[in-house]
C-alpha positions in Angstrom: -7.3 70.3 54.2 -7.8 66.4 55.2 -11.3 66.8 55.2 -10.8 67.4 51.3 -7.9 64.7 51.1 -10.7 62.3 52.8 -13.7 63.5 49.8 -10.8 63.4 47.4 -10.5 59.5 48.1 -14.0 58.9 48.5 -14.9 60.4 45.2 -11.9 58.4 43.5 -13.4 55.1 45.1 -16.7 55.9 44.5 -16.3 56.9 41.1 -13.1 54.6 40.3 -11.4 57.5 39.2 -7.5 58.6 39.5 -6.6 60.8 42.5 -5.7 63.6 39.5 -8.7 62.9 38.1 -10.5 64.0 41.2 -8.1 66.9 41.5 -9.3 68.1 37.7 -12.8 67.5 38.4 -12.5 69.6 41.6 -10.8 72.2 39.9 -13.4 72.4 37.1 -16.1 72.9 39.6 -14.1 75.4 42.0 -13.5 77.6 38.6 -17.0 77.2 37.7 -18.2 78.5 40.7 -15.4 81.2 41.0 -16.2 82.8 37.6 -19.8 82.5 37.8 
């Protein structure tokens, strides 16, 4: 879980996204991988 939150923080800083925007994007990717 710590790795995931670190990843989210890194991405939010890198792309200037809010925490929730990053969560949404990650969720989309997980859904795509889960249902492909």
